[in-house]
N, C-alpha and C positions, 0 to 999 in steps of 0.2 A: 504494500500500500504506500501511497505517497501523500501529497498535500491533502489535508482534510478527508482522508480515506479514499481519495481518487487513485486510480491506476495510471501509470505512465505508458503511453503507446509510442513506439518508434515508427517513423515514417521515412519514405523515400520518394523521389520524383525523378523523372527522366526528361532530359533535354537532348533531342537528337538521339545519339547512341550512348550518351554518357548518363550514368545514374548518380544522383546526388543524395546526400543525407537530408531528410526533411525535418520539419519542426517536431518537437515532442508534443503529444496531445495528452492533456490531463482530463480524464473522464471517469465516470462511475462504472461504466460498462463498455464492452466492445461495441455494442450497438450505437451508443452515444459517440464514441470515438470515430466510428465509421462515418457517421453523419458529418462530423467536423472534417474528416479527411476528404470527403467529397467536396465540401465547401472550399478547402485549401487546394484541391487538385493534387492530392498526394495519396500514396498507398500505404496502408499499415503493414509493417513487416515483422512486428514483434511487440512484446510487452517487457518492459524493464522490471527486473526483480531486485529487491533490496536484500543484500546478503550481509548478515551480521557475523563477523568473524571473532571467535574467542581466541585470544592469544595465550591459551593454556600450553605452557611448554611441555608438560607431560605428554600430551597428545602428539606433539611433533617428535618426541623421542621414542615413542612406542614402536616396537617392531612386530609386525604381523607375520606369522609363520603359516 
C-alpha cells in the first residue's frame, strides 16, 4: 500500500518505436488506475510493492543445508 492506502501502478508509453517510462498512478484499485491510464494515454505495466527489509544479521549468517 502507498499514500492513504492507495496502490502505486507503473506505466509506460510508446513514441514511434521507443518505449518510455510513464507516470506513476496512485489509485485504490486496478480499475481506477486503468481509467487514469486511458486519460494519460499510457499502459499499466505493473504494481509497485513496498518491501520492508529487516537487517537481522543472524538471518544473513545462517547456512541452509
